[in-house]
N, C-alpha and C positions, 0 to 999 in steps of 0.2 A: 566452387560456390561461397559468396560471401554473404555473411549474415551482418545486419545492423541490428544493434543493440540499444534500445531507448530507455531511460528512467521515467516513470509516471508518479508524479506527485499525488498521493491518495490522501494527505493530511497529517495530523498530528496527533500524537497520545503525550498527556500530562501524568505525572504520576511520580510518588517519591522515588529517589534514585537508587533506595536498598532494596528494592524489588529486582534489579538488575545487578545487583553487587554484593549478594550474600550478606546484607545487613548492614556494611557500609554506607555511610553516607546517608544516615536515616534524618528524615527530616529536611533534606535538600530535596526541591521539585525542579525535576527537569521536564524537558520538551523533548521526545524524539520523532522523527519524522516516518511515515508510512508510504511505504513505495511499491509499486509493481515493475516488472521490467518486460518490455513489449520487445520480442526476437523478431525482426523481418528478414525472412530466410526465402530465398526463391522458392522452396517447395512448401512452404507454409509459414503463418503467421501464428508466433504463439505468446499467451501472456502469462508471466508467473506472478501471481499476485501476492504479496505477503501483508495486504492490509488487514484493516480490524471490520468490514463488513457494516451494516448500519450504524451510525453514529447514537443513533436514540435506543439502541438495544440495551438494557440494564448492564450486560457485563461490559459493554462498550463504554457508557457513560461514566462507570464507575471509575474509568481509566481518562475521564475528559477526554474521548476522541471527538477530534473538530475537522470537519470536512466543508470547503466552500462551494459553490456549484462548479466553480473550475477545478476544483478536484476531482470531480465526480469521474469514475473511472470511462465512462463515454465520453466525457469532453476530452481527457486527457486521450483519449485515441484519436478522436477527431483533431486536437492538435496537431498531431502528426502526418494527419490527411488519411486515417483508416477508419474503416466502419466498421462497431463491433460485429457486425454479422459475418465480415470477412476473416474475423479470428477463428483459426483452424482448431487450436488445441488453447485450453485454459487450466493451468494448476493454481489450485487454491491451495495456500500454505498459512497457518492460523500463528498468528504470536502468543508462543505459551512462554510465560515467566513463572 
């Protein structure tokens, strides 16, 4: 049984590099992608979401979370021909820094 793995683009976060590098690069602003992974296995459709949730929430807006309508999870699934209600399992993994 073969699986197909797709990367879903869920937006970006922009913040000071020193948050990721133990204080190095302080003052350097970086933008990093936020992804989810869709695993299309013959027995199940699985999404592993490493995204940042709702961009308007205070803890996300502090990290300058940005997401366009095309980067919403539902839209990304539809881009690959999947309906959200057909996803069998979903794993939510928060970004902790």
